[in-house]
C-alpha positions as a Markdown table, in Angstrom:
| # | Residue | x | y | z |
|---|---|---|---|---|
| 1 | Met | 58.8 | -166.5 | 61.7 |
| 2 | Gln | 59.1 | -169.6 | 59.2 |
| 3 | Ser | 62.4 | -171.6 | 58.4 |
| 4 | Asp | 64.2 | -171.7 | 55.4 |
| 5 | Pro | 64.2 | -175.2 | 53.4 |
| 6 | Leu | 67.6 | -175.8 | 55.0 |
| 7 | Arg | 67.8 | -173.2 | 57.8 |
| 8 | Phe | 66.5 | -173.2 | 61.3 |
| 9 | Arg | 67.5 | -170.0 | 62.5 |
| 10 | Ala | 67.0 | -170.7 | 66.6 |
| 11 | Leu | 68.9 | -173.8 | 66.3 |
| 12 | Asp | 71.3 | -171.8 | 64.1 |
| 13 | Gly | 71.9 | -169.4 | 66.7 |
| 14 | Trp | 71.8 | -172.2 | 69.6 |
| 15 | Arg | 74.6 | -173.7 | 67.7 |
| 16 | Gly | 76.6 | -170.6 | 67.5 |
| 17 | Leu | 76.1 | -169.8 | 71.8 |
| 18 | Cys | 76.9 | -173.6 | 72.3 |
| 19 | Ala | 80.0 | -173.5 | 70.0 |
| 20 | Leu | 81.1 | -170.6 | 72.0 |
| 21 | Leu | 80.6 | -172.3 | 75.3 |
| 22 | Val | 82.8 | -175.0 | 74.2 |
| 23 | Ala | 85.8 | -172.6 | 73.5 |
| 24 | Ala | 85.2 | -171.1 | 77.2 |
| 25 | His | 85.5 | -174.6 | 78.5 |
| 26 | His | 88.9 | -174.8 | 77.1 |
| 27 | Leu | 90.6 | -171.8 | 78.6 |
| 28 | Glu | 92.7 | -172.6 | 81.4 |
| 29 | Val | 92.5 | -169.3 | 83.5 |
| 30 | His | 91.1 | -170.1 | 86.8 |
| 31 | Gly | 89.2 | -167.1 | 87.4 |
| 32 | Phe | 84.9 | -166.5 | 88.0 |
| 33 | Leu | 83.8 | -167.5 | 85.0 |
| 34 | Tyr | 86.5 | -170.6 | 84.4 |
| 35 | Trp | 84.5 | -172.2 | 87.4 |
| 36 | Gln | 80.7 | -171.4 | 86.4 |
| 37 | Pro | 78.8 | -174.8 | 85.6 |
| 38 | Leu | 77.8 | -173.9 | 82.1 |
| 39 | Val | 81.4 | -173.4 | 81.3 |
| 40 | Arg | 83.1 | -176.2 | 83.1 |
| 41 | Asn | 80.6 | -178.8 | 82.0 |
| 42 | Ala | 80.2 | -177.5 | 78.3 |
| 43 | Trp | 81.8 | -180.2 | 76.9 |
| 44 | Leu | 78.2 | -181.8 | 76.8 |
| 45 | Phe | 77.1 | -179.1 | 74.4 |
| 46 | Val | 79.1 | -181.7 | 71.8 |
| 47 | Asp | 76.1 | -183.9 | 72.2 |
| 48 | Phe | 73.9 | -181.0 | 71.5 |
| 49 | Phe | 75.6 | -180.7 | 68.0 |
| 50 | Phe | 75.5 | -184.5 | 67.5 |
| 51 | Val | 71.7 | -184.4 | 67.9 |
| 52 | Leu | 71.3 | -181.2 | 65.8 |
| 53 | Ser | 73.5 | -183.0 | 63.1 |
| 54 | Gly | 71.1 | -185.9 | 62.8 |
| 55 | Phe | 67.9 | -183.5 | 62.5 |
| 56 | Val | 69.3 | -181.6 | 60.0 |
| 57 | Met | 70.7 | -184.3 | 57.5 |
| 58 | Ala | 67.3 | -186.0 | 58.1 |
| 59 | His | 65.7 | -183.0 | 56.7 |
| 60 | Ala | 68.1 | -182.0 | 54.2 |
| 61 | Tyr | 68.9 | -185.5 | 53.0 |
| 62 | Gly | 66.8 | -188.2 | 54.3 |
| 63 | Glu | 64.3 | -188.6 | 51.8 |
| 64 | Lys | 66.4 | -188.3 | 48.8 |
| 65 | Leu | 68.7 | -191.1 | 50.1 |
| 66 | Ser | 66.2 | -193.2 | 50.7 |
| 67 | Gln | 65.0 | -193.0 | 46.9 |
| 68 | Gly | 68.6 | -194.0 | 46.2 |
| 69 | Val | 69.6 | -190.8 | 44.6 |
| 70 | Gly | 72.5 | -188.6 | 46.1 |
| 71 | Phe | 74.7 | -190.7 | 47.7 |
| 72 | Arg | 77.8 | -189.7 | 46.1 |
| 73 | Ala | 76.7 | -185.8 | 45.9 |
| 74 | Phe | 76.3 | -186.4 | 50.1 |
| 75 | Val | 79.5 | -187.9 | 51.0 |
| 76 | Ile | 81.5 | -185.3 | 48.6 |
| 77 | Arg | 79.5 | -182.3 | 50.1 |
| 78 | Arg | 79.8 | -183.6 | 53.9 |
| 79 | Phe | 83.4 | -184.0 | 53.5 |
| 80 | Gly | 83.8 | -180.8 | 51.5 |
| 81 | Arg | 81.9 | -179.2 | 54.6 |
| 82 | Leu | 84.1 | -180.6 | 57.2 |
| 83 | Trp | 87.9 | -181.4 | 56.2 |
| 84 | Pro | 88.9 | -178.0 | 54.1 |
| 85 | Leu | 89.0 | -176.4 | 57.9 |
| 86 | His | 90.1 | -179.1 | 59.6 |
| 87 | Ala | 92.9 | -179.5 | 57.3 |
| 88 | Ala | 93.8 | -175.5 | 57.5 |
| 89 | Val | 93.8 | -175.9 | 61.1 |
| 90 | Leu | 96.0 | -179.1 | 61.5 |
| 91 | Ala | 98.4 | -177.4 | 59.1 |
| 92 | Ala | 98.7 | -174.4 | 61.2 |
| 93 | Leu | 99.5 | -176.6 | 64.2 |
| 94 | Val | 101.8 | -178.6 | 62.4 |
| 95 | Ala | 103.7 | -175.4 | 61.4 |
| 96 | Ile | 103.8 | -174.0 | 65.1 |
| 97 | Glu | 105.2 | -177.7 | 66.3 |
| 98 | Gly | 108.0 | -177.1 | 63.7 |
| 99 | Ala | 108.9 | -174.0 | 65.3 |
| 100 | His | 108.7 | -175.8 | 68.6 |
| 101 | Leu | 111.2 | -178.1 | 67.3 |
| 102 | Ala | 113.5 | -175.5 | 66.4 |
| 103 | Ile | 113.3 | -173.8 | 69.6 |
| 104 | Gln | 113.8 | -177.0 | 71.5 |
| 105 | His | 116.6 | -177.6 | 69.2 |
| 106 | Trp | 118.7 | -174.4 | 70.3 |
| 107 | His | 117.2 | -174.1 | 73.8 |
| 108 | Pro | 116.2 | -177.5 | 75.3 |
| 109 | Ile | 113.7 | -177.2 | 78.2 |
| 110 | Ala | 113.7 | -179.7 | 80.9 |
| 111 | Gly | 110.8 | -181.4 | 81.4 |
| 112 | Glu | 108.9 | -180.8 | 78.0 |
| 113 | His | 107.8 | -183.4 | 75.6 |
| 114 | Ala | 109.8 | -183.4 | 72.3 |
| 115 | Ala | 108.2 | -181.9 | 69.4 |
| 116 | Phe | 106.1 | -184.2 | 67.4 |
| 117 | Thr | 105.5 | -187.0 | 70.0 |
| 118 | Phe | 102.7 | -188.4 | 71.7 |
| 119 | Ser | 99.5 | -186.6 | 70.6 |
| 120 | Arg | 101.3 | -184.7 | 68.0 |
| 121 | Ser | 103.1 | -187.7 | 66.4 |
| 122 | Pro | 103.5 | -187.7 | 62.7 |
| 123 | Phe | 101.4 | -190.7 | 62.5 |
| 124 | Ala | 98.4 | -188.7 | 64.4 |
| 125 | Ile | 99.0 | -186.1 | 61.2 |
| 126 | Leu | 98.1 | -189.2 | 59.2 |
| 127 | Thr | 95.1 | -190.2 | 60.8 |
| 128 | Asn | 93.6 | -186.6 | 61.1 |
| 129 | Leu | 94.3 | -186.0 | 57.6 |
| 130 | Phe | 91.6 | -189.1 | 57.0 |
| 131 | Leu | 89.4 | -188.0 | 59.6 |
| 132 | Val | 89.9 | -191.5 | 61.5 |
| 133 | Gln | 91.9 | -190.3 | 64.5 |
| 134 | Ala | 89.1 | -190.6 | 66.9 |
| 135 | Leu | 88.4 | -194.6 | 66.0 |
| 136 | Gly | 90.5 | -195.9 | 68.4 |
| 137 | Phe | 93.9 | -195.2 | 66.8 |
| 138 | His | 95.3 | -193.2 | 69.5 |
| 139 | Pro | 94.9 | -193.4 | 73.7 |
| 140 | Phe | 94.7 | -189.7 | 73.9 |
| 141 | Asp | 93.0 | -186.6 | 71.9 |
| 142 | Thr | 95.4 | -185.4 | 69.0 |
| 143 | Trp | 96.7 | -182.1 | 67.4 |
| 144 | Asn | 93.3 | -180.2 | 67.3 |
| 145 | Gly | 91.7 | -181.9 | 70.3 |
| 146 | Pro | 87.8 | -180.7 | 69.5 |
| 147 | Ala | 88.2 | -182.2 | 65.6 |
| 148 | Trp | 87.7 | -186.1 | 67.6 |
| 149 | Ser | 83.9 | -184.9 | 66.8 |
| 150 | Ile | 84.2 | -184.4 | 63.1 |
| 151 | Ser | 85.9 | -187.7 | 62.8 |
| 152 | Val | 83.0 | -189.8 | 64.0 |
| 153 | Glu | 80.7 | -187.3 | 62.8 |
| 154 | Phe | 81.7 | -188.1 | 59.2 |
| 155 | Cys | 81.6 | -192.0 | 60.1 |
| 156 | Thr | 78.0 | -191.6 | 61.3 |
| 157 | Tyr | 77.3 | -189.8 | 57.8 |
| 158 | Leu | 78.0 | -192.8 | 56.2 |
| 159 | Val | 76.1 | -195.1 | 58.9 |
| 160 | Phe | 73.1 | -192.6 | 58.0 |
| 161 | Ala | 73.4 | -193.1 | 54.2 |
| 162 | Ala | 73.4 | -196.7 | 54.5 |
| 163 | Val | 70.5 | -196.7 | 56.9 |
| 164 | Cys | 68.4 | -194.6 | 54.4 |
| 165 | Ala | 69.5 | -196.8 | 51.5 |
| 166 | Met | 68.6 | -200.4 | 53.3 |
| 167 | Ala | 65.5 | -198.8 | 55.0 |
| 168 | Pro | 63.4 | -196.6 | 52.1 |
| 169 | Lys | 60.3 | -196.4 | 53.9 |
| 170 | Arg | 59.8 | -194.0 | 56.7 |
| 171 | Pro | 58.8 | -196.6 | 59.6 |
| 172 | Gln | 61.7 | -198.9 | 58.9 |
| 173 | Arg | 64.1 | -196.0 | 58.8 |
| 174 | Met | 62.6 | -194.7 | 62.3 |
| 175 | Leu | 62.7 | -198.3 | 63.5 |
| 176 | Ala | 66.6 | -198.3 | 62.4 |
| 177 | Ser | 67.6 | -195.4 | 64.1 |
| 178 | Leu | 65.9 | -196.3 | 67.3 |
| 179 | Val | 67.7 | -199.5 | 67.4 |
| 180 | Leu | 71.2 | -198.0 | 66.5 |
| 181 | Ala | 70.7 | -194.8 | 69.5 |
| 182 | Leu | 69.9 | -197.4 | 72.0 |
| 183 | Ala | 72.9 | -200.3 | 70.8 |
| 184 | Ala | 75.0 | -197.3 | 70.5 |
| 185 | Ala | 74.2 | -196.1 | 74.3 |
| 186 | Ala | 74.5 | -199.4 | 75.8 |
| 187 | Leu | 77.5 | -200.2 | 74.1 |
| 188 | Leu | 79.1 | -197.0 | 75.2 |
| 189 | Ala | 78.0 | -198.0 | 78.5 |
| 190 | Ser | 79.5 | -201.5 | 78.6 |
| 191 | Val | 83.1 | -201.2 | 77.2 |
| 192 | Ser | 83.9 | -197.1 | 77.5 |
| 193 | Asp | 85.9 | -196.3 | 80.5 |
| 194 | Tyr | 84.9 | -192.6 | 80.0 |
| 195 | Gly | 80.9 | -193.1 | 79.1 |
| 196 | Met | 79.3 | -189.8 | 77.7 |
| 197 | Arg | 82.9 | -188.1 | 77.9 |
| 198 | Glu | 84.7 | -190.4 | 75.5 |
| 199 | Thr | 86.8 | -188.8 | 72.7 |
| 200 | Phe | 88.9 | -191.1 | 71.3 |
| 201 | His | 88.2 | -195.0 | 72.0 |
| 202 | Trp | 84.6 | -195.3 | 71.7 |
| 203 | Ala | 83.5 | -191.8 | 70.4 |
| 204 | Leu | 81.9 | -193.6 | 67.3 |
| 205 | Pro | 79.1 | -194.7 | 69.3 |
| 206 | Arg | 78.6 | -191.8 | 71.2 |
| 207 | Cys | 78.1 | -189.8 | 68.3 |
| 208 | Ile | 75.5 | -192.5 | 66.8 |
| 209 | Phe | 73.4 | -192.4 | 69.7 |
| 210 | Gly | 73.0 | -188.4 | 69.8 |
| 211 | Phe | 72.7 | -188.4 | 66.0 |
| 212 | Phe | 69.8 | -191.0 | 65.6 |
| 213 | Leu | 68.0 | -189.2 | 68.2 |
| 214 | Gly | 68.2 | -186.3 | 66.2 |
| 215 | Thr | 66.8 | -188.5 | 63.0 |
| 216 | Leu | 64.3 | -189.4 | 65.1 |
| 217 | Thr | 63.7 | -186.0 | 66.5 |
| 218 | Tyr | 63.2 | -184.8 | 63.0 |
| 219 | Glu | 60.4 | -187.2 | 62.2 |
| 220 | Ala | 58.6 | -186.5 | 65.5 |
| 221 | Trp | 59.0 | -182.7 | 64.3 |
| 222 | Arg | 58.1 | -183.7 | 60.5 |
| 223 | Ser | 54.9 | -185.4 | 61.8 |
| 224 | Gly | 53.2 | -182.2 | 63.4 |
| 225 | Ala | 52.3 | -184.1 | 66.1 |
| 226 | Thr | 54.4 | -181.9 | 68.5 |
| 227 | Lys | 53.2 | -178.6 | 67.1 |
| 228 | Arg | 51.8 | -177.7 | 70.8 |
| 229 | Leu | 55.5 | -177.8 | 71.8 |
| 230 | Ala | 56.1 | -174.6 | 70.2 |
| 231 | Gly | 56.1 | -171.4 | 71.6 |
| 232 | Thr | 57.8 | -169.1 | 74.4 |
| 233 | Gly | 56.1 | -171.5 | 77.3 |
| 234 | Phe | 57.9 | -174.6 | 76.2 |
| 235 | Glu | 61.1 | -172.6 | 75.4 |
| 236 | Trp | 61.2 | -171.8 | 79.0 |
| 237 | Val | 61.1 | -174.9 | 80.1 |
| 238 | Ala | 63.9 | -176.2 | 77.5 |
| 239 | Leu | 66.1 | -173.4 | 78.9 |
| 240 | Ile | 65.5 | -174.3 | 82.4 |
| 241 | Leu | 66.1 | -178.1 | 82.0 |
| 242 | Val | 69.6 | -177.3 | 80.1 |
| 243 | Leu | 70.5 | -175.0 | 83.0 |
| 244 | Leu | 69.8 | -177.6 | 85.8 |
| 245 | Phe | 71.0 | -180.4 | 83.6 |
| 246 | Val | 74.4 | -178.7 | 82.8 |
| 247 | Thr | 74.9 | -177.5 | 86.7 |
| 248 | Tyr | 74.1 | -180.5 | 88.5 |
| 249 | Val | 74.4 | -183.7 | 86.2 |
| 250 | Pro | 78.0 | -184.1 | 84.9 |
| 251 | Gly | 79.7 | -186.0 | 87.4 |
| 252 | His | 76.8 | -188.6 | 87.9 |
| 253 | Ala | 78.1 | -190.5 | 84.9 |
| 254 | Ala | 75.1 | -192.6 | 84.5 |
| 255 | Leu | 72.7 | -189.8 | 84.1 |
| 256 | Glu | 74.8 | -188.1 | 81.7 |
| 257 | Tyr | 73.4 | -190.3 | 79.2 |
| 258 | Leu | 70.5 | -188.6 | 79.4 |
| 259 | Ala | 72.1 | -185.4 | 77.5 |
| 260 | Pro | 71.2 | -186.5 | 73.9 |
| 261 | Pro | 67.3 | -187.1 | 74.7 |
| 262 | Leu | 67.3 | -183.7 | 76.5 |
| 263 | Phe | 68.9 | -182.0 | 73.6 |
| 264 | Ser | 66.5 | -184.0 | 71.0 |
| 265 | Phe | 63.6 | -182.1 | 73.4 |
| 266 | Val | 65.6 | -178.6 | 72.9 |
| 267 | Val | 65.9 | -179.2 | 69.0 |
| 268 | Leu | 62.0 | -180.3 | 68.9 |
| 269 | Val | 61.0 | -177.1 | 70.8 |
| 270 | Phe | 63.1 | -174.6 | 69.1 |
| 271 | Ala | 62.6 | -176.0 | 65.5 |
| 272 | Gly | 59.6 | -174.2 | 65.6 |
| 273 | Asp | 61.1 | -170.8 | 65.6 |
| 274 | Ser | 57.8 | -169.2 | 67.3 |
| 275 | Gly | 58.6 | -168.3 | 70.4 |
| 276 | Gln | 60.3 | -165.2 | 72.4 |
| 277 | Phe | 63.6 | -166.9 | 72.6 |
| 278 | Ser | 63.7 | -168.1 | 69.1 |
| 279 | His | 63.1 | -164.5 | 68.1 |
| 280 | Leu | 66.3 | -163.7 | 69.8 |
| 281 | Leu | 68.2 | -166.7 | 68.9 |
| 282 | Ala | 67.3 | -165.1 | 65.1 |
| 283 | Met | 68.6 | -161.7 | 65.6 |
| 284 | Arg | 72.1 | -160.5 | 63.8 |
| 285 | Thr | 74.5 | -161.5 | 66.6 |
| 286 | Pro | 73.6 | -165.0 | 67.3 |
| 287 | Ala | 72.8 | -165.5 | 63.7 |
| 288 | Ala | 76.4 | -164.7 | 63.0 |
| 289 | Leu | 77.7 | -167.1 | 65.7 |
| 290 | Gly | 75.5 | -169.6 | 64.2 |
| 291 | Arg | 77.2 | -169.4 | 60.5 |
| 292 | Trp | 80.8 | -169.1 | 62.3 |
| 293 | Ser | 80.1 | -171.9 | 64.6 |
| 294 | Tyr | 82.1 | -175.0 | 62.9 |
| 295 | Ser | 85.0 | -172.2 | 62.3 |
| 296 | Ile | 84.4 | -171.6 | 66.3 |
| 297 | Tyr | 84.7 | -174.8 | 67.1 |
| 298 | Met | 87.4 | -175.6 | 65.1 |
| 299 | Val | 90.0 | -172.4 | 65.6 |
| 300 | His | 89.7 | -172.1 | 69.3 |
| 301 | Thr | 92.5 | -174.7 | 70.1 |
| 302 | Leu | 94.6 | -172.7 | 67.3 |
| 303 | Ile | 94.3 | -169.4 | 69.3 |
| 304 | Leu | 95.1 | -171.6 | 72.8 |
| 305 | Val | 98.2 | -173.0 | 71.2 |
| 306 | Val | 99.5 | -169.6 | 69.9 |
| 307 | Phe | 98.7 | -168.0 | 73.5 |
| 308 | Phe | 100.2 | -170.7 | 75.5 |
| 309 | Ser | 103.2 | -170.7 | 73.2 |
| 310 | Val | 104.0 | -167.2 | 73.1 |
| 311 | Ala | 103.2 | -167.0 | 77.0 |
| 312 | Arg | 106.0 | -169.9 | 77.4 |
| 313 | Val | 108.6 | -168.5 | 75.2 |
| 314 | Gly | 108.1 | -165.0 | 77.1 |
| 315 | Glu | 108.7 | -166.7 | 80.4 |
| 316 | Leu | 112.0 | -168.0 | 78.8 |
| 317 | Leu | 113.1 | -164.6 | 77.8 |
| 318 | Phe | 112.0 | -162.6 | 80.6 |
| 319 | Asp | 112.6 | -165.2 | 83.3 |
| 320 | Val | 109.0 | -164.9 | 84.6 |
| 321 | His | 106.3 | -167.0 | 85.8 |
| 322 | Trp | 103.0 | -166.9 | 84.2 |
| 323 | Leu | 101.7 | -170.6 | 83.7 |
| 324 | Asn | 101.1 | -173.4 | 85.9 |
| 325 | Arg | 101.6 | -177.0 | 85.1 |
| 326 | Leu | 98.4 | -179.0 | 85.5 |
| 327 | Ser | 98.5 | -182.5 | 86.2 |
| 328 | Asn | 97.1 | -183.8 | 82.9 |
| 329 | Gly | 100.4 | -181.6 | 81.3 |
| 330 | Glu | 98.6 | -178.8 | 80.2 |
| 331 | Ala | 99.2 | -175.1 | 80.9 |
| 332 | Ala | 96.9 | -172.7 | 83.0 |
| 333 | Val | 97.6 | -168.9 | 83.4 |
| 334 | Ala | 98.5 | -168.7 | 86.9 |
| 335 | Thr | 96.5 | -165.2 | 88.3 |
| 336 | Gln | 94.9 | -164.3 | 91.5 |
| 337 | Ser | 93.2 | -161.2 | 89.6 |
| 338 | Ala | 89.5 | -162.1 | 88.9 |
| 339 | Val | 90.0 | -158.7 | 86.3 |
| 340 | Val | 92.7 | -160.3 | 84.7 |
| 341 | Ala | 90.8 | -163.5 | 84.1 |
| 342 | Leu | 88.0 | -161.9 | 82.8 |
| 343 | Met | 90.4 | -159.9 | 80.5 |
| 344 | Leu | 92.0 | -162.6 | 79.0 |
| 345 | Phe | 88.4 | -164.4 | 78.7 |
| 346 | Val | 87.2 | -161.4 | 76.9 |
| 347 | Ala | 90.1 | -161.3 | 74.7 |
| 348 | Tyr | 90.6 | -164.7 | 73.9 |
| 349 | Leu | 86.9 | -165.4 | 72.8 |
| 350 | Thr | 87.1 | -162.3 | 70.7 |
| 351 | Ala | 90.0 | -163.6 | 68.8 |
| 352 | Val | 88.3 | -166.7 | 68.5 |
| 353 | Ile | 85.0 | -165.2 | 66.6 |
| 354 | Gly | 87.2 | -162.9 | 64.6 |
| 355 | Leu | 89.4 | -165.7 | 63.7 |
| 356 | Ala | 86.3 | -168.0 | 63.1 |
| 357 | Ala | 84.5 | -165.0 | 60.9 |
| 358 | Leu | 87.9 | -165.0 | 58.7 |
| 359 | Thr | 88.1 | -168.7 | 58.2 |
| 360 | Trp | 84.4 | -168.9 | 57.2 |
| 361 | Arg | 84.8 | -166.4 | 54.7 |
| 362 | Phe | 88.2 | -167.7 | 53.5 |
| 363 | Ile | 88.2 | -171.5 | 54.2 |
| 364 | Glu | 84.7 | -172.9 | 54.7 |
| 365 | Leu | 83.2 | -171.2 | 51.9 |
| 366 | Pro | 85.7 | -172.0 | 49.1 |
| 367 | Gly | 86.0 | -175.1 | 50.4 |
| 368 | Gln | 82.6 | -176.0 | 49.9 |
| 369 | Arg | 82.5 | -174.5 | 46.2 |
| 370 | Phe | 85.3 | -176.5 | 45.4 |
| 371 | Phe | 84.1 | -179.8 | 46.6 |
| 372 | Gly | 80.6 | -178.5 | 45.1 |
| 373 | Asn | 82.2 | -178.5 | 42.0 |
| 374 | Phe | 82.7 | -182.5 | 41.9 |
| 375 | Val | 78.9 | -182.9 | 42.3 |
| 376 | Arg | 77.7 | -180.6 | 39.7 |
| 377 | Ala | 78.5 | -178.5 | 36.7 |
| 378 | Arg | 76.4 | -175.4 | 37.3 |
| 379 | Pro | 77.5 | -172.7 | 39.9 |
| 380 | Val | 77.3 | -174.2 | 43.6 |
| 381 | Gln | 75.1 | -172.7 | 46.3 |
| 382 | Val | 76.8 | -172.8 | 49.4 |
| 383 | Glu | 74.8 | -174.9 | 51.9 |
| 384 | Ala | 73.7 | -173.8 | 55.4 |
| 385 | Pro | 76.4 | -174.4 | 58.5 |
| 386 | Val | 74.6 | -177.7 | 59.5 |
| 387 | Gly | 78.0 | -179.4 | 60.7 |
């Protein structure tokens, strides 16, 4: 099975499943699924996104940018890929916070933060609108928490374009990518208190580390020297390594830095689209999840905010106790029933996928077309979902 020029079907499937795991990771319903290592440690898959993004950007834009053409189009298209949905979700969250402000005015709740403060301050709205919220402006994640990654990813796109312009020859780009990846990892290890869990102070080095390993992975794939890694056997190896890594490594801070190299190996193996698992990942359901992966990643916080807001209002209206307050200030569903927990997980993921399908159709695609009109006058072809 061959890939389209801008599509790697198995990797699309990987991206969709990883986005769904990240969404599951953020649901605070403490049941059987919640405590599974694949769910609890799914934050690691953000680094898979970074590696995959570097791989696909090098494939789609590396040569053009190295030839000194297409910089403006590249920046506009990447901004148009990320920003419209981000802005739409941000607007929805701001509207919900406005409702909280009204509720707090008429029914003050002891111990709750005032609306539009801390992580949901007016200043944070501005930093989010300009995609700079994860560049050290805040001591915490803001508004749509997962959007920290697109903040640093857009900055990394600019670094990538600069590297292609200043190092037009392939060996130069490879050397620059290697230096950037190693320097970013070293910087992260030396200055960050969170290491590979960094999301708001030193998140940019984390992204650069994975992204430029991804560009090197593409160069290795492009050379053809790694074709022997394709096939079902190596796909089994890659899957087993990921499962072992996600199960046992998180919690060992130094070993967590091996996540991007491991995901580089996974991308290299599945880029061939040749094994049995690749065929499974190219089937209709994983393919759809791949198309909707960016939306899944971006809208799941909105679903959570709506759910817990409604639950909190229900507690006030009916004088019941549904939620527990965690040490980090977040809320969790208070249930001892494994069946209820499972039903909530299924309902939540179903709602996330349903909303993601809608936002992909009515926000992502029109947003790409709108920004594409600033690049060329002829009808715009929507890009494959590479963000």
